[in-house]
C-alpha positions as CSV (number, residue, x, y, z in Angstrom):
1,M,43.5,79.7,108.7
2,E,46.0,77.3,106.9
3,P,46.0,77.7,102.4
4,M,46.2,74.4,102.6
5,S,42.9,73.9,103.8
6,L,40.8,76.5,101.6
7,K,39.3,75.5,98.4
8,I,39.1,78.1,95.9
9,L,36.9,78.2,93.0
10,V,37.7,80.7,90.4
11,V,34.6,81.3,87.7
12,E,36.3,83.0,84.8
13,D,35.8,82.2,80.9
14,D,39.0,83.6,79.8
15,P,41.3,80.4,79.4
16,D,44.2,82.6,79.8
17,I,42.9,84.3,83.2
18,A,41.6,81.2,84.5
19,E,45.0,79.2,84.5
20,L,47.0,82.2,86.0
21,I,45.2,82.9,88.7
22,S,45.1,79.2,89.8
23,I,48.4,78.6,89.7
24,H,49.6,81.3,91.1
25,L,47.0,80.7,94.1
26,G,48.4,76.9,93.6
27,D,51.6,77.7,94.0
28,L,50.5,79.7,97.3
29,G,49.0,76.7,98.7
30,Y,45.1,77.3,97.9
31,D,43.4,74.2,96.4
32,V,41.9,75.9,93.5
33,G,39.0,74.8,91.1
34,V,37.7,76.3,87.8
35,A,34.7,76.6,86.5
36,I,34.0,78.1,83.1
37,T,30.3,78.8,83.4
38,G,28.0,80.1,85.9
39,K,26.2,76.8,85.3
40,D,29.6,74.8,86.2
41,A,30.2,77.0,89.1
42,L,26.7,76.5,90.8
43,Q,26.9,72.8,90.0
44,Q,30.8,72.4,92.0
45,L,29.7,74.6,94.9
46,S,26.6,72.0,95.2
47,A,28.8,69.2,95.0
48,E,32.0,69.8,97.1
49,E,32.3,72.7,99.9
50,H,34.5,76.1,99.2
51,A,35.4,78.4,101.3
52,L,35.4,81.3,98.7
53,V,34.4,82.2,94.7
54,V,36.7,84.6,92.7
55,L,33.7,85.2,90.4
56,D,33.9,86.9,86.7
57,I,30.8,89.0,85.9
58,M,31.3,88.5,81.5
59,L,30.6,85.1,81.7
60,P,28.3,83.3,78.9
61,E,24.7,81.9,79.1
62,M,24.7,83.0,82.9
63,D,26.5,86.4,84.2
64,G,27.9,87.2,87.3
65,F,26.0,88.8,88.6
66,E,23.1,86.3,88.5
67,V,25.9,83.4,89.6
68,C,26.1,85.3,92.7
69,R,22.4,86.1,93.2
70,R,21.8,82.5,93.2
71,I,24.9,81.4,95.4
72,R,23.3,83.7,98.1
73,E,20.0,82.1,97.9
74,T,21.5,78.7,99.3
75,D,24.7,79.8,101.1
76,R,25.1,83.2,103.2
77,K,28.7,82.7,104.4
78,I,30.7,81.9,101.4
79,P,32.9,84.9,100.5
80,I,32.6,86.1,97.0
81,L,35.5,88.0,95.5
82,V,33.9,89.8,91.9
83,L,36.0,90.4,89.0
84,S,35.2,92.4,86.2
85,A,36.4,94.5,83.1
86,R,32.9,96.6,84.5
87,T,33.7,100.0,86.3
88,E,30.8,101.6,86.6
89,E,30.0,102.3,89.6
90,V,26.1,101.1,89.0
91,D,28.0,97.4,88.4
92,K,30.0,97.7,92.0
93,V,27.0,99.1,93.6
94,L,25.0,95.6,92.3
95,G,27.2,93.0,93.1
96,L,27.8,94.4,96.4
97,E,24.1,94.3,97.3
98,L,23.9,91.1,95.6
99,G,26.0,89.6,98.0
100,A,29.5,90.1,97.1
101,D,32.5,90.5,99.8
102,A,34.7,92.5,97.4
103,Y,34.7,94.2,94.0
104,M,37.8,94.6,91.9
105,T,38.0,95.5,88.3
106,K,40.2,94.3,85.1
107,P,43.0,94.9,85.0
108,F,43.8,93.8,88.2
109,S,47.5,92.5,90.0
110,L,47.8,89.0,91.3
111,R,49.6,90.6,94.3
112,E,46.2,92.2,94.8
113,L,44.3,89.6,94.5
114,V,46.1,87.8,96.8
115,A,46.3,90.5,99.1
116,R,42.3,90.7,99.2
117,I,42.1,86.8,99.5
118,K,44.4,87.0,102.5
119,A,42.1,89.6,104.0
120,I,38.9,88.2,103.6
121,F,40.1,84.7,105.1
122,R,41.6,86.6,108.1
123,R,38.1,88.8,108.4
124,I,36.7,85.1,108.7
125,E,39.0,83.8,111.4
126,V,38.3,86.7,113.6
127,D,34.7,86.8,112.8
128,S,34.1,83.3,113.8
129,Q,35.0,83.2,117.2
130,P,32.2,83.8,119.8
131,A,32.0,87.1,121.0
132,E,32.5,86.3,124.8
133,S,35.4,84.9,123.7
134,R,37.1,88.5,121.9
135,Q,39.2,90.0,123.1
136,K,38.1,93.5,124.5
137,K,41.5,94.6,126.0
138,Y,45.3,93.8,124.9
139,K,48.5,94.4,127.1
140,F,51.8,94.4,125.7
141,D,55.0,94.7,127.7
142,R,54.0,98.8,128.5
143,V,50.9,99.2,126.7
144,E,47.8,98.2,127.0
145,A,45.0,98.5,124.6
146,D,41.2,99.0,125.7
147,V,39.6,98.2,122.4
148,E,35.7,99.1,123.5
149,R,37.0,102.5,124.9
150,R,39.0,103.0,122.4
151,L,41.8,104.4,125.1
152,V,45.2,103.6,125.1
153,T,47.7,103.5,128.0
154,V,52.0,103.4,128.0
155,D,53.3,103.0,131.1
156,G,50.0,103.3,132.7
157,K,50.1,107.0,131.3
158,P,46.9,107.7,128.6
159,V,48.1,108.2,124.9
160,E,45.9,110.1,122.2
161,L,46.0,108.2,119.2
162,T,44.4,108.7,115.9
163,A,41.1,106.8,114.7
164,K,43.8,104.9,112.1
165,E,46.9,104.9,114.8
166,F,44.6,103.0,117.3
167,D,43.6,100.3,114.3
168,L,46.7,100.0,113.3
169,L,48.1,99.3,116.7
170,I,44.8,96.7,117.3
171,A,45.9,95.1,114.2
172,F,49.5,94.8,115.8
173,M,48.4,93.7,119.2
174,Q,46.4,91.0,117.8
175,F,48.9,89.1,116.3
176,P,52.2,89.6,118.7
177,G,55.4,88.2,116.4
178,K,53.5,88.4,112.9
179,V,55.4,90.2,109.9
180,F,52.8,92.1,108.1
181,S,53.6,93.8,105.0
182,R,52.8,97.3,104.1
183,H,50.3,95.7,101.7
184,E,48.5,93.8,104.4
185,L,48.7,96.7,106.8
186,L,46.6,98.8,104.3
187,E,44.2,96.2,103.4
188,D,43.3,95.9,106.8
189,V,43.2,99.0,108.7
190,W,42.0,101.4,105.5
191,G,40.2,99.1,104.1
192,Y,39.8,97.6,100.4
193,E,38.7,100.2,98.7
194,Y,41.6,102.9,99.4
195,E,43.8,103.8,96.9
196,G,46.6,105.2,99.1
197,Y,50.5,103.9,98.8
198,S,52.4,102.1,101.3
199,H,54.1,105.8,102.4
200,T,50.3,106.1,104.2
201,V,51.5,102.8,106.3
202,N,55.0,104.5,107.0
203,S,53.9,107.5,108.4
204,H,51.6,106.2,110.7
205,I,53.9,103.9,111.7
206,N,56.3,106.9,112.8
207,R,53.6,108.5,114.4
208,L,52.7,105.7,116.3
209,R,56.3,104.9,117.4
210,R,56.4,108.9,118.8
211,K,53.7,107.7,120.7
212,I,54.8,104.9,122.5
213,E,58.2,104.0,122.0
214,R,60.9,104.4,124.5
215,V,63.1,106.1,121.8
216,P,61.2,106.5,118.6
217,T,64.3,106.1,116.5
218,S,65.7,102.9,118.1
219,P,61.8,100.9,118.3
220,V,61.3,97.6,120.6
221,L,58.0,97.3,119.9
222,I,57.1,98.4,116.0
223,Q,59.8,96.5,114.5
224,T,61.0,97.1,110.9
225,V,61.1,93.9,108.9
226,W,63.7,94.9,106.3
227,G,62.4,94.1,102.8
228,V,58.8,93.0,104.3
229,G,57.1,95.2,106.7
230,Y,56.4,95.3,110.4
231,R,56.2,93.4,113.7
232,F,54.9,94.0,117.0
233,G,57.3,92.9,118.9
234,A,59.1,89.5,119.9
235,D,57.8,85.7,118.7
236,Q,55.5,84.4,121.6
Protein backbone atom coordinates (compact mmCIF):
# COMPACT_ATOMS: atom_id res chain seq x y z
CA MET A 1 0.00 0.00 0.00
CA GLU A 2 1.45 3.30 -1.09
CA PRO A 3 1.00 6.24 1.35
CA MET A 4 -0.35 8.53 -1.40
CA SER A 5 -3.38 6.26 -1.79
CA LEU A 6 -4.17 6.18 1.93
CA LYS A 7 -6.32 8.71 3.77
CA ILE A 8 -5.95 8.86 7.56
CA LEU A 9 -8.33 10.65 9.92
CA VAL A 10 -6.73 12.05 13.08
CA VAL A 11 -9.31 12.60 15.83
CA GLU A 12 -7.66 14.81 18.45
CA ASP A 13 -8.95 17.89 20.29
CA ASP A 14 -5.50 19.18 21.23
CA PRO A 15 -4.61 21.39 18.22
CA ASP A 16 -0.86 21.12 18.82
CA ILE A 17 -0.87 17.32 18.88
CA ALA A 18 -3.26 17.14 15.91
CA GLU A 19 -1.06 19.47 13.87
CA LEU A 20 2.13 17.62 14.82
CA ILE A 21 0.70 14.24 13.78
CA SER A 22 -0.83 15.68 10.60
CA ILE A 23 2.37 17.36 9.46
CA HIS A 24 4.48 14.27 10.16
CA LEU A 25 2.13 11.85 8.39
CA GLY A 26 1.64 14.33 5.55
CA ASP A 27 5.40 14.56 5.03
CA LEU A 28 5.43 10.77 4.65
CA GLY A 29 2.89 10.97 1.85
CA TYR A 30 -0.35 10.16 3.65
CA ASP A 31 -3.53 12.16 2.98
CA VAL A 32 -4.46 13.39 6.45
CA GLY A 33 -7.71 14.83 7.75
CA VAL A 34 -8.38 16.16 11.27
CA ALA A 35 -11.47 16.05 13.48
CA ILE A 36 -11.54 17.75 16.88
CA THR A 37 -14.76 16.14 18.16
CA GLY A 38 -16.27 12.70 17.98
CA LYS A 39 -19.30 14.01 16.10
CA ASP A 40 -17.08 15.66 13.50
CA ALA A 41 -15.12 12.40 13.15
CA LEU A 42 -18.25 10.34 12.50
CA GLN A 43 -19.46 12.86 9.92
CA GLN A 44 -16.16 12.79 8.04
CA LEU A 45 -16.05 9.00 8.10
CA SER A 46 -19.58 8.74 6.72
CA ALA A 47 -18.87 11.30 3.99
CA GLU A 48 -15.60 9.92 2.70
CA GLU A 49 -13.72 6.63 2.75
CA HIS A 50 -10.67 6.47 5.01
CA ALA A 51 -7.94 3.85 5.40
CA LEU A 52 -7.28 4.34 9.13
CA VAL A 53 -8.41 6.33 12.19
CA VAL A 54 -6.02 7.69 14.84
CA LEU A 55 -8.41 8.23 17.73
CA ASP A 56 -7.88 10.13 20.99
CA ILE A 57 -9.96 8.97 23.95
CA MET A 58 -10.36 12.23 25.90
CA LEU A 59 -12.64 14.13 23.52
CA PRO A 60 -15.33 16.73 24.30
CA GLU A 61 -19.03 15.78 24.10
CA MET A 62 -18.40 12.19 22.98
CA ASP A 63 -15.34 10.26 24.19
CA GLY A 64 -13.19 8.08 21.98
CA PHE A 65 -14.63 4.84 23.34
CA GLU A 66 -18.10 5.86 22.15
CA VAL A 67 -16.68 6.98 18.80
CA CYS A 68 -14.96 3.62 18.43
CA ARG A 69 -18.17 1.78 19.27
CA ARG A 70 -20.18 3.77 16.71
CA ILE A 71 -17.57 3.29 14.01
CA ARG A 72 -17.71 -0.45 14.56
CA GLU A 73 -21.50 -0.45 14.25
CA THR A 74 -21.18 0.49 10.58
CA ASP A 75 -17.61 -0.47 9.63
CA ARG A 76 -15.97 -3.63 10.90
CA LYS A 77 -12.84 -3.31 8.81
CA ILE A 78 -11.35 0.18 9.11
CA PRO A 79 -8.37 -0.01 11.48
CA ILE A 80 -8.51 2.17 14.59
CA LEU A 81 -5.37 3.17 16.50
CA VAL A 82 -6.30 4.59 19.91
CA LEU A 83 -4.26 7.29 21.64
CA SER A 84 -4.90 7.89 25.31
CA ALA A 85 -3.44 9.54 28.38
CA ARG A 86 -5.29 6.89 30.39
CA THR A 87 -2.80 4.15 31.17
CA GLU A 88 -5.00 1.83 33.24
CA GLU A 89 -5.21 -1.70 31.89
CA VAL A 90 -9.00 -1.64 32.06
CA ASP A 91 -9.08 1.28 29.59
CA LYS A 92 -6.81 -0.56 27.21
CA VAL A 93 -8.91 -3.71 27.43
CA LEU A 94 -12.09 -1.70 26.88
CA GLY A 95 -10.64 -0.01 23.82
CA LEU A 96 -9.59 -3.32 22.27
CA GLU A 97 -12.91 -4.96 23.11
CA LEU A 98 -14.75 -2.11 21.41
CA GLY A 99 -12.82 -2.87 18.24
CA ALA A 100 -9.59 -0.86 18.35
CA ASP A 101 -6.69 -2.49 16.53
CA ALA A 102 -3.94 -0.93 18.66
CA TYR A 103 -3.67 1.18 21.81
CA MET A 104 -0.92 3.71 22.50
CA THR A 105 -0.55 5.77 25.66
CA LYS A 106 0.48 9.41 25.81
CA PRO A 107 3.09 10.72 25.71
CA PHE A 108 4.12 8.80 22.59
CA SER A 109 6.89 9.09 20.02
CA LEU A 110 6.05 9.94 16.42
CA ARG A 111 8.47 7.24 15.35
CA GLU A 112 6.49 4.59 17.22
CA LEU A 113 3.19 5.96 15.91
CA VAL A 114 4.40 5.74 12.32
CA ALA A 115 5.81 2.26 12.89
CA ARG A 116 2.47 1.03 14.19
CA ILE A 117 0.55 2.61 11.33
CA LYS A 118 2.87 1.00 8.80
CA ALA A 119 2.57 -2.36 10.57
CA ILE A 120 -1.23 -2.13 10.45
CA PHE A 121 -1.18 -1.40 6.72
CA ARG A 122 1.28 -4.24 6.06
CA ARG A 123 -0.99 -6.64 7.95
CA ILE A 124 -4.02 -5.46 5.97
CA GLU A 125 -2.15 -5.97 2.71
CA VAL A 126 -1.30 -9.55 3.63
CA ASP A 127 -4.77 -10.32 5.01
CA SER A 128 -6.46 -8.93 1.90
CA GLN A 129 -4.90 -11.61 -0.26
CA PRO A 130 -7.25 -14.55 -0.98
CA ALA A 131 -6.41 -17.49 1.27
CA GLU A 132 -5.82 -19.74 -1.71
CA SER A 133 -3.31 -17.28 -3.18
CA ARG A 134 -1.20 -16.87 -0.04
CA GLN A 135 2.10 -18.56 -0.21
CA LYS A 136 2.54 -21.59 1.99
CA LYS A 137 6.10 -22.27 0.94
CA TYR A 138 9.01 -19.97 0.22
CA LYS A 139 12.29 -20.66 -1.53
CA PHE A 140 15.25 -18.34 -1.85
CA ASP A 141 18.65 -19.57 -3.00
CA ARG A 142 19.59 -22.42 -0.63
CA VAL A 143 16.76 -21.84 1.84
CA GLU A 144 13.24 -23.31 1.74
CA ALA A 145 10.50 -22.69 4.30
CA ASP A 146 7.18 -24.48 4.72
CA VAL A 147 4.84 -22.12 6.60
CA GLU A 148 2.14 -24.64 7.51
CA ARG A 149 4.59 -27.23 8.82
CA ARG A 150 6.99 -24.56 10.14
CA LEU A 151 9.92 -26.43 8.63
CA VAL A 152 13.09 -24.93 7.17
CA THR A 153 15.73 -26.62 5.08
CA VAL A 154 19.08 -25.31 3.91
CA ASP A 155 20.65 -27.16 0.99
CA GLY A 156 17.93 -29.75 1.47
CA LYS A 157 18.84 -30.43 5.10
CA PRO A 158 16.43 -29.56 7.96
CA VAL A 159 17.43 -26.70 10.23
CA GLU A 160 15.95 -26.21 13.70
CA LEU A 161 14.74 -22.67 14.35
CA THR A 162 13.04 -21.20 17.38
CA ALA A 163 9.53 -19.79 16.89
CA LYS A 164 10.80 -16.21 16.62
CA GLU A 165 13.67 -17.17 14.33
CA PHE A 166 11.16 -18.83 12.01
CA ASP A 167 8.82 -15.81 12.07
CA LEU A 168 11.76 -13.51 11.38
CA LEU A 169 12.87 -15.64 8.42
CA ILE A 170 9.35 -15.65 6.94
CA ALA A 171 9.09 -11.88 7.36
CA PHE A 172 12.24 -11.61 5.25
CA MET A 173 11.30 -14.25 2.67
CA GLN A 174 7.94 -12.63 1.98
CA PHE A 175 9.73 -9.52 0.70
CA PRO A 176 13.17 -10.43 -0.71
CA GLY A 177 15.20 -7.32 -1.35
CA LYS A 178 13.13 -5.10 0.96
CA VAL A 179 15.06 -3.18 3.59
CA PHE A 180 13.56 -3.50 7.08
CA SER A 181 14.48 -1.24 9.95
CA ARG A 182 15.06 -2.92 13.32
CA HIS A 183 11.94 -1.22 14.63
CA GLU A 184 9.82 -2.60 11.77
CA LEU A 185 11.07 -6.12 12.44
CA LEU A 186 10.39 -5.68 16.15
CA GLU A 187 6.81 -4.64 15.38
CA ASP A 188 6.20 -7.34 12.74
CA VAL A 189 7.71 -10.31 14.57
CA TRP A 190 7.35 -9.50 18.27
CA GLY A 191 4.12 -7.54 18.11
CA TYR A 192 2.77 -4.09 19.03
CA GLU A 193 3.11 -4.41 22.77
CA TYR A 194 6.62 -5.82 22.96
CA GLU A 195 8.78 -3.59 25.13
CA GLY A 196 12.18 -4.88 24.11
CA TYR A 197 14.95 -3.03 22.35
CA SER A 198 16.58 -3.27 18.95
CA HIS A 199 19.33 -5.53 20.34
CA THR A 200 16.64 -8.23 20.51
CA VAL A 201 16.43 -8.11 16.72
CA ASN A 202 20.23 -8.04 16.40
CA SER A 203 20.70 -11.14 18.55
CA HIS A 204 18.06 -13.09 16.61
CA ILE A 205 19.62 -12.02 13.31
CA ASN A 206 22.99 -13.30 14.49
CA ARG A 207 21.54 -16.66 15.54
CA LEU A 208 19.60 -17.00 12.30
CA ARG A 209 22.75 -16.25 10.28
CA ARG A 210 24.61 -19.02 12.12
CA LYS A 211 21.93 -21.46 11.00
CA ILE A 212 21.40 -20.50 7.34
CA GLU A 213 24.55 -18.73 6.11
CA ARG A 214 27.53 -20.58 4.70
CA VAL A 215 29.84 -18.11 6.44
CA PRO A 216 27.90 -16.35 9.21
CA THR A 217 30.59 -13.70 9.63
CA SER A 218 30.27 -12.82 5.91
CA PRO A 219 26.51 -13.09 5.38
CA VAL A 220 25.07 -13.26 1.88
CA LEU A 221 21.42 -13.98 2.60
CA ILE A 222 20.71 -11.62 5.51
CA GLN A 223 22.56 -8.46 4.61
CA THR A 224 23.15 -5.50 6.89
CA VAL A 225 22.16 -2.15 5.41
CA TRP A 226 24.28 0.19 7.48
CA GLY A 227 22.39 2.92 9.27
CA VAL A 228 19.02 1.40 8.31
CA GLY A 229 18.55 -2.27 9.15
CA TYR A 230 18.57 -5.55 7.25
CA ARG A 231 17.67 -6.98 3.85
CA PHE A 232 17.14 -10.60 2.84
CA GLY A 233 18.93 -11.29 -0.42
CA ALA A 234 19.36 -8.99 -3.38
CA ASP A 235 16.64 -7.03 -5.15
CA GLN A 236 14.51 -9.10 -7.49
